[in-house]
C-alpha angles and dihedrals in degrees: 000000000000126000137196110206114208120226092261093058111102116257090222089060091049089053091048093052091048091049091062093048107268119141104235124175112197118210091208091061101051113011110020117179098025119146122260089247089058091050089053092049092049093048089050093048094046095038093238132151112237118233111200149149089207116105092196091090090072089053093049094047103039105027103028091034096223115169110274130226121235090273147348128207111198112194103210101193141064107260117237090212133013089246095055098085092053092047091048091049092048090051090049092050089057092054108102098208094055124085117178095195114092093013143097099222121199111199116197129168094260104026149022121220127187133194124186115251116238 
């Protein structure tokens, strides 16, 4: 599974995900400042799941009908530590009933919601 971490995703979490073997490209490292539409296009081209704290991706995909990547994980909370998003994602990846591909996943502290991508 390949991920594309948005600029607002903590660097420490990117490092943690890489340390357990996930392929994570980090926008901050190679293309800082690009528009959300460019992040979507890159994720689509590279077949990566977007990791973000930015709710604008839902707007771009569902309202503006931009082409969607294979998946989006929207972290809808303020992390208590920079490691928390990675640990939450790792926990989610070990949940059998959850598939990140083909879904817009909203991860909150108390629940996970998923909506099929168009």
